[in-house]
C-alpha positions, 0 to 999 in steps of 0.5 A: 498177390504173392508179394503181399503174402510174404509181407504179411508173413514177415510182419507176423514173424517180426511181431512174434519176435517183439512179443517174445522179447517183451516177455523175456524182459518182463518175466524170463519165458520158461523160467519157473523161479519165483519173482526176484522181489520175493528173494528180498524176504528171507525164507518166505515165498508168496502163497496167496494174496497178502500172505507169505510162507515161512520155511521155519516158524520155530524160534532161534534156540539159545544153547541149552548149556547156557540156559538158566533156570526161570526166575524163582517168582515165575509161576508155571502151574495152577489148578483149574480154572486158574491160570498162571500169569503170562510169561513176560521175560524175553529170553529162554530159560529152563522151566521145572515142573514136578507132578505126582500121579493121583489115583482116587475115588471122586464125586463126578456129579456131586449133586446126585452123588455119582462117584468114579475111580479117577486117575490124574495128576497134581502138583507135587507137594501140593496139599490142596484137595484135588481129584487130579482131573483135569491135571494142573495147567502148565505155562512156559514160553516158546523156546524154553527147555521144559524139565518135567518130572513125574512121580507115581506114589507107591500107594498107587496101583497102575503104571502111568506116563505123560504124552505132551502134545507140546513136546517134540520127541518120542510119543511126546515124552510118553515112552521116557516118562513111564512110571510104575508105582514107586518110580520117578522119571524126568525129561527135558524138551524144547517147546518149539511152538506156541499155543495151548496143547493137551497132555494125557497118559498114553500108557497101556490101554490109552483110552481107558487111562484118559477115560479115568481122567488123565489129561490136562493142558500146557500153554506155551506163550509166543515170543510176541505176547498176545494182547493183554487180557484182564482175566484168564481162565483154564477150562477142559472139556472131557467125557465119562463113560459110567455104567450107572448114573445112580448115587454111589461108585460106578464102573467104566462102561467099556461098551459105551466107550467103544460106541463113543456114547458118554454118560457125562460130558463135563467141564473141569472134571465134574458136573457143576464145576463151573455152575456151582462156582461161576467164573467172574469178570467185570463190565469192560473186562477182556476174559481169555479162555485157554480151552482144551478138549480132552475128548476122548471121542467128541468134538466140542462146539464151544459157545458163549450164550449171550456173548461172542468170541471177540478173538479166536486163535483157532486150534490154539495156534497163537503164532497165527492171527486170530479170527474176530467175532465168532459165535461158536468155535469147533475144537477137535478131540485132543485139540485146544483153542484160545478165545477172548470174550468182552464183558459189555453188559452185566449178565450171566454168560453161559458157556456150553458145548452147543451140541446142546444135549451135552450141555443140558443133560450131560454137564458141558455147561458153565457160567461167567458172571459179568458185574457192573453198570448197565449199558442201554446202548448195547442191551435194554429191556423195553417196557411197553408204555 
């Protein structure tokens, strides 16, 4: 009986040794290091099934001293809803952009005659009549040096600056670009991440400056270009806080601003901008929207009535793959998104903030007219026999 018990204990101990040796051979018991296979992928470790973590997603930077200016025929700025063409070169360059600050009175609801004192930005030297809000869209390529100059004309009243969400540096460049009337400032900044980003004035009472219209978007193309689109558009959602909706000049309602209750929520600077001037595509076109929600306060629920977002680069982060087939994408205040839709059938697609009182009562609505041949395989009105 005693002998049998010792045999059992001995066999148990031998079994434990075999298991321990097996575990050591296959996994180094007690070692918390990553599996050797992960070491074959530099700067990457598994974070979830099918994904990897990269320690650094910023591009290798060509020495600033050796960079040349971007080609003379490369367009870097445009006024809404237009976009400059995609950047097709494969090397890093210096991209120069020069803005003038705009202060004027503009019709923010032309249909009813509501006016407001708008502040904003325009392309320096551009004689095209613009209200400056949203400011022009800027386009460059990741890794580029962004050489930005801003001039505040002597005829203006207020100091201003620019905070670029695409810029790494104090205040996104805000501190270095403060310009009183009659002053000019210039910064140079590397564009380290691709995507669509907001810029805005960050001087003094920042909410007041944004509420008057000082915002816009900057698109930084990735090293690997996005799939080609047939049409590209620049759209900015924003809010006005006016003390009246009657015709004539209105004032900023600070109580409404503090309560986050805008009197208008609009696309591209004024009510009716994309309904009186619809965007146009053809059946079969892939249309890409670089969308910025300037806020100040409300999230946007960007939705195409009568269509879908075929591709969505969430938060405007074009380094990451898109999600496909979304109905509505949430864009936080101060954020952006890149979305594609495809024109499958002739129709009027209605762009809205799907918090629908904003769309139907306050102005966050626009049209995309799709022209071309009918396709009953996708949509058909059935008539009763």
